[in-house]
C-alpha positions in Angstrom: 8.1 23.7 -14.8 4.6 24.1 -13.5 4.1 23.5 -9.8 3.7 19.7 -9.6 1.1 19.8 -6.9 -1.2 21.6 -9.4 -0.8 18.9 -12.1 -3.0 15.8 -12.6 -1.7 12.4 -11.6 -1.1 11.4 -15.3 1.0 14.5 -16.0 3.0 14.2 -12.7 3.8 10.5 -13.5 5.1 11.6 -16.9 7.3 14.4 -15.6 8.2 14.1 -11.9 11.6 12.5 -11.1 13.2 13.7 -14.4 15.7 16.4 -15.0 13.3 18.3 -17.3 11.8 18.0 -20.7 14.2 20.5 -22.5 17.5 19.4 -21.0 19.8 17.8 -23.6 20.1 14.1 -23.1 18.1 10.9 -22.7 14.5 11.2 -21.4 14.9 8.8 -18.5 17.4 9.4 -15.7 20.3 6.8 -15.6 21.0 4.3 -12.8 23.5 5.6 -10.3 25.2 2.7 -8.5 27.9 3.0 -5.9 29.1 2.5 -2.3 32.1 4.8 -1.7 31.7 8.6 -2.0 34.8 10.7 -2.6 35.2 14.2 -1.3 37.4 17.1 -2.5 38.8 17.7 0.9 38.8 16.4 4.5 36.8 19.4 5.6 34.1 18.7 3.1 33.9 15.1 4.3 33.6 16.3 8.0 30.8 18.7 7.0 28.7 15.9 5.4 25.5 15.2 7.3 25.6 11.7 8.8 21.8 11.6 8.7 21.7 13.0 5.2 18.5 14.9 5.9 19.5 17.3 3.0 20.4 14.4 0.7 24.1 15.3 0.8 25.9 12.1 -0.3 28.1 10.5 2.3 28.0 6.8 1.6 26.1 4.5 -0.7 23.5 3.6 1.9 22.3 7.2 2.1 21.0 6.9 -1.4 21.9 8.5 -4.7 20.3 10.3 -7.6 18.2 7.3 -8.8 16.7 6.9 -5.3 16.0 10.6 -5.0 14.2 10.7 -8.3 11.9 7.9 -7.2 11.4 9.4 -3.8 10.4 12.8 -5.4 7.9 11.0 -7.6 6.3 9.0 -4.8 6.1 12.1 -2.5 4.4 14.0 -5.3 1.9 11.2 -5.9 1.1 11.0 -2.2 0.9 14.8 -1.8 3.7 14.8 0.8 7.1 16.5 1.0 9.7 13.8 1.6 9.9 10.1 1.0 12.1 7.3 2.1 12.6 4.3 -0.2 13.0 0.9 1.5 13.5 -2.7 0.2 9.8 -3.8 0.4 6.4 -3.1 1.7 6.9 -4.8 5.0 10.0 -2.7 5.5 7.9 0.4 4.9 5.3 -0.6 7.5 7.9 -1.6 10.1 10.0 1.6 9.5 7.0 3.8 9.9 6.1 2.1 13.3 9.7 2.1 14.5 10.1 5.8 13.7 7.5 6.8 16.2 7.3 4.0 18.8 9.5 3.2 21.8 9.6 1.0 24.9 6.4 1.4 27.0 4.3 2.8 24.2 0.9 1.4 23.0 -0.2 1.1 19.4 -3.6 0.6 17.8 -3.7 -1.6 14.7 -6.8 -2.6 12.7 -7.9 -6.2 13.1 -7.7 -6.6 9.3 -4.0 -5.6 9.1 -1.7 -7.1 6.4 -0.5 -10.3 8.0 3.3 -9.6 8.0 2.5 -6.2 9.7 0.6 -7.9 12.3 3.4 -10.4 12.9 5.9 -7.6 13.2 3.7 -5.9 15.9 3.1 -9.2 17.8 6.8 -10.3 17.7 9.3 -7.5 17.1 7.3 -4.6 18.7 6.3 -6.9 21.6 10.0 -7.8 22.3 10.9 -4.1 22.4 8.2 -3.4 25.0 5.5 -2.0 22.8 1.9 -3.3 23.4 -0.6 -3.5 20.5 -4.4 -3.5 20.6 -6.3 -4.7 17.5 -9.4 -2.8 16.8 -12.4 -3.4 14.5 -11.4 -1.7 11.2 -15.0 -0.5 10.9 -15.0 1.2 14.3 -16.3 4.7 14.4 -14.6 7.6 16.1 -16.3 6.9 19.5 -15.3 3.2 19.4 -11.7 4.1 18.6 -11.5 6.8 21.3 -12.5 4.2 23.9 -9.3 2.2 23.1 -6.9 5.1 23.5 -4.7 4.9 26.6 -2.4 7.5 28.2 0.6 5.6 26.7 -1.0 5.2 23.2 1.2 6.8 20.6 0.2 5.4 17.2 -3.0 4.8 15.3 -2.1 2.5 12.4 -4.7 2.3 9.6 -5.1 0.2 6.4 -7.9 1.2 4.1 -9.2 -0.8 2.6 -8.0 -4.0 4.3 -5.9 -6.0 1.9 -8.0 -9.2 2.2 -11.5 -8.2 3.4 -11.6 -4.6 2.2 -13.1 -2.8 5.1 -13.0 0.9 4.5 -11.9 3.1 7.3 -13.2 6.7 7.9 -9.6 8.1 7.9 -10.6 11.8 8.4 -12.8 11.0 11.4 -10.3 8.6 13.0 -7.4 11.0 12.4 -9.3 13.8 14.2 -9.8 11.6 17.2 -6.2 10.5 17.1 -4.7 13.9 16.8 -6.9 15.3 19.6 -5.1 12.8 21.9 -1.6 13.4 20.5 -1.3 10.2 18.4 0.6 9.8 15.2 -1.5 8.4 12.3 0.0 5.9 9.9 -1.8 4.7 6.8 -1.0 1.8 4.5 -2.2 3.5 1.3 -1.1 0.9 -1.2 -4.6 0.2 -2.5 -5.3 3.9 -2.8 -2.1 5.1 -4.5 -2.9 8.1 -6.7 -6.6 7.9 -5.6 -6.4 8.9 -2.0 -4.5 11.9 -0.8 -3.4 10.8 2.8 -2.1 14.2 4.1 -5.2 16.0 3.1 -7.2 13.6 5.3 -5.1 13.7 8.5 -2.5 11.1 7.9 1.1 11.7 9.2 3.0 8.9 7.6 1.9 7.1 4.4 3.1 3.6 3.6 3.4 2.2 0.1 4.3 -1.2 -1.3 5.9 -0.1 -4.5 6.1 -3.7 -5.5 2.5 -3.4 -6.6 1.3 -0.7 -9.0 4.4 1.4 -9.2 6.6 -1.5 -10.3 3.7 -2.8 -12.3 5.4 -5.8 -13.8 5.7 -8.2 -10.9 9.5 -8.3 -11.0 10.8 -5.9 -8.2 10.5 -5.6 -4.4 10.3 -2.0 -3.1 8.5 0.1 -0.4 8.2 3.7 0.6 7.2 5.9 3.5 6.1 9.5 2.8 5.7 12.4 5.2 4.6 16.0 5.0 6.4 17.7 7.9 10.1 18.2 8.8 9.5 16.7 12.2 8.3 13.4 10.8 11.0 13.4 8.2 13.8 13.6 10.7 12.3 10.8 12.7 11.8 8.7 9.6 15.1 9.3 8.0 17.2 8.9 11.1 15.5 5.6 11.9 16.0 4.3 8.3 19.7 5.2 8.6 20.1 3.5 12.0 18.4 0.3 10.6 20.5 0.4 7.4 17.5 0.3 5.1 18.6 0.5 1.5 17.0 -0.4 -1.8 18.8 -1.4 -5.0 19.2 1.6 -7.4 18.4 -0.8 -10.3 15.0 -1.6 -8.7 14.4 2.1 -8.1 15.1 2.7 -11.8 12.6 -0.1 -12.8 10.1 1.5 -10.4 10.5 4.9 -12.1 10.1 3.2 -15.5 6.9 1.4 -14.3 5.4 4.5 -12.7 5.3 6.3 -16.1 2.5 4.1 -17.2 0.9 3.5 -13.8 -1.9 6.0 -14.4 -3.2 4.3 -17.5 -2.8 0.9 -15.9 -4.7 1.9 -12.8 -7.5 3.3 -14.8 -7.8 0.3 -17.1 -7.5 -2.2 -14.3 -10.0 -0.5 -12.1 -12.6 -0.4 -14.9 -11.9 -4.1 -15.8 -12.0 -5.0 -12.2 -15.4 -3.3 -11.8 -16.8 -5.2 -14.8 -15.7 -8.5 -13.3 -16.9 -7.6 -9.8 -20.3 -6.5 -11.1 -20.7 -9.8 -13.0 -19.7 -11.8 -9.9 -22.2 -9.8 -7.8 -25.1 -11.3 -9.8 -24.0 -14.9 -9.5 -26.0 -17.2 -7.2 -22.8 -18.7 -5.8 -21.7 -15.3 -4.5 -23.1 -13.7 -1.3 -21.2 -10.5 -1.5 -18.4 -8.8 -3.6 -16.1 -6.8 -1.4 -14.9 -4.0 -3.7 -15.1 -0.5 -2.3 -15.6 1.1 -5.7 -18.5 -1.1 -6.6 -21.9 0.6 -5.9 -23.7 -1.2 -3.1 -20.6 -2.9 -1.7 -19.5 -2.4 1.9 -17.6 0.9 2.3 -18.7 2.4 -1.0 -19.9 5.6 0.6 -16.5 6.3 2.1 -14.8 5.5 -1.2 -17.1 7.8 -3.1 -16.5 10.6 -0.7 -12.7 10.4 -0.3 -11.3 8.7 -3.4 -10.8 9.8 -7.0 -10.1 6.3 -8.3 -9.1 2.9 -7.0 -7.3 -0.4 -7.5 -8.0 -3.7 -9.2 -8.0 -5.9 -6.1 -11.2 -7.1 -4.4 -12.6 -10.1 -2.6 -15.6 -12.4 -2.9 -17.7 -13.9 -0.1 -19.3 -17.0 -1.4 -22.7 -18.3 -0.3 -22.8 -20.3 2.9 -23.8 -23.4 1.0 -20.4 -23.3 -0.9 -17.5 -25.3 0.6 -14.0 -24.0 0.9 -12.9 -27.1 -1.0 -15.1 -26.2 -3.9 -13.6 -22.7 -4.0 -10.1 -24.3 -4.1 -11.3 -26.4 -7.0 -12.6 -23.4 -8.9 -9.4 -21.4 -8.5 -7.3 -24.4 -9.5 -9.3 -24.7 -12.7 -8.8 -21.1 -13.9 -6.6 -20.7 -16.9 -6.2 -16.9 -17.0 -5.7 -16.3 -13.3 -2.4 -17.3 -11.6 -2.5 -18.4 -7.9 -0.3 -15.8 -6.2 -0.3 -13.6 -3.2 0.9 -10.3 -4.7 -1.1 -7.8 -6.8 -0.8 -4.7 -8.8 1.0 -6.3 -11.8 -0.2 -6.8 -15.3 -1.5 -10.3 -14.7 -4.7 -11.5 -13.0 -4.5 -13.5 -9.8 -6.8 -15.5 -7.6 -6.2 -16.9 -4.1 -8.5 -18.6 -1.6 -8.5 -16.6 1.7 -10.8 -18.5 4.0 -9.0 -18.7 7.4 -5.9 -16.9 6.2 -6.1 -13.9 8.6 -5.8 -14.0 12.3 -8.6 -11.9 14.0 -8.8 -11.0 17.7 -11.2 -8.1 17.7 -14.2 -9.9 16.3 -14.1 -8.6 12.8 -14.0 -10.4 9.4 -16.7 -12.9 10.1 -18.3 -14.3 6.9 -21.0 -16.9 6.5 -19.3 -18.5 3.5 -15.7 -19.1 2.2 -13.8 -16.2 0.6 -11.3 -15.6 -2.2 -9.4 -12.6 -3.4 -9.0 -11.5 -7.0 -6.6 -9.2 -8.8 -7.6 -8.1 -12.3 -4.8 -7.5 -14.7 -4.6 -6.1 -18.2 -6.3 -9.0 -19.9 -9.6 -8.6 -21.7 -12.3 -8.5 -19.0 -14.7 -10.4 -21.1 -12.3 -13.3 -21.4 -11.6 -13.2 -17.6 -15.3 -13.4 -17.0 -15.6 -16.4 -19.4 -12.8 -18.1 -17.4 -14.6 -17.4 -14.1 -17.8 -18.7 -15.6 -16.1 -22.0 -16.4 -14.5 -22.0 -13.0 -18.0 -21.6 -11.3 -19.1 -24.7 -13.2 -16.2 -26.6 -11.6 -17.2 -25.1 -8.2 -20.7 -26.3 -8.5 -19.6 -29.8 -9.5 -17.1 -30.0 -6.6 -19.5 -28.6 -4.0 
């Protein structure tokens, strides 16, 4: 088969993680379930790698063929070499941090971090003697450099932020971090397939496969991808020590969902931009926070570094609008569910005013905010639903 790295995203999604187009049998790989591995001899069992760096089967927790097929697909999408599948997105974020941090280390996290990642840093990492400093996600290279200490080991990034969509200059920040010996971790869930992390200085890339890879809002999975053997050994050994394991049935569903991810991403990005553009002209809206929307904050970085994008964005309402009115609007929508996830086929809306803890002075908005995920519905009908919702907002304000 052609070198996968030279293929487009759409072609890779159709072919990677399969046994091959001309092999006799079903198109999709089967589900491999199991716990106990049998060996032909005692010597063969003794020679099995306990860390399973080479994927030699030892016990069910080391993963099987279904896990490996999905790991190969995600590694290909991310432009890396090896991938570890874990039970959910938070597990991916925590695994990446635990793989490279130890007692006495210092970590830098963006002030806009995904809430559970921030809680993990404040609580679990804090208990193990790791200190965390939160930095302005829009900090430039000089601003970030000023926060690096002798004991700093990790620069964690999330671009864009999952609620307020600040875009980080990953190449510039990575250069500063690497010059000081830091490991760079990126939560790349929004940018899956559109941002190549290892080409821009990232060392470990975190994905919540629950979102676009699953695509149908019915599985929980995460992944961490690396590009070097050094990072793979740290990542894999930490995953085995923690007992991280994902259901092979969920991995099979993720493989199935990923086959159509390219067309879904493209459709949902275009629909999302139509909705975002319409909202940007409404008098009730102060700003639309969508990196792929021309004129929105962070658009220049998106245009420089990304080949596509996601269907998730936020709205900052005008200062005259009350948070209660935004709640009333969202409650009145008929085509948008009220839910915290995203990346599925269905549209979602959630009020986000006051949801995120901030300690570095970022994320200050004059009016209330809400986050929207645009699904596979007709964008014209979603806009009509939002138009009716804004009538409710004005009446409730």
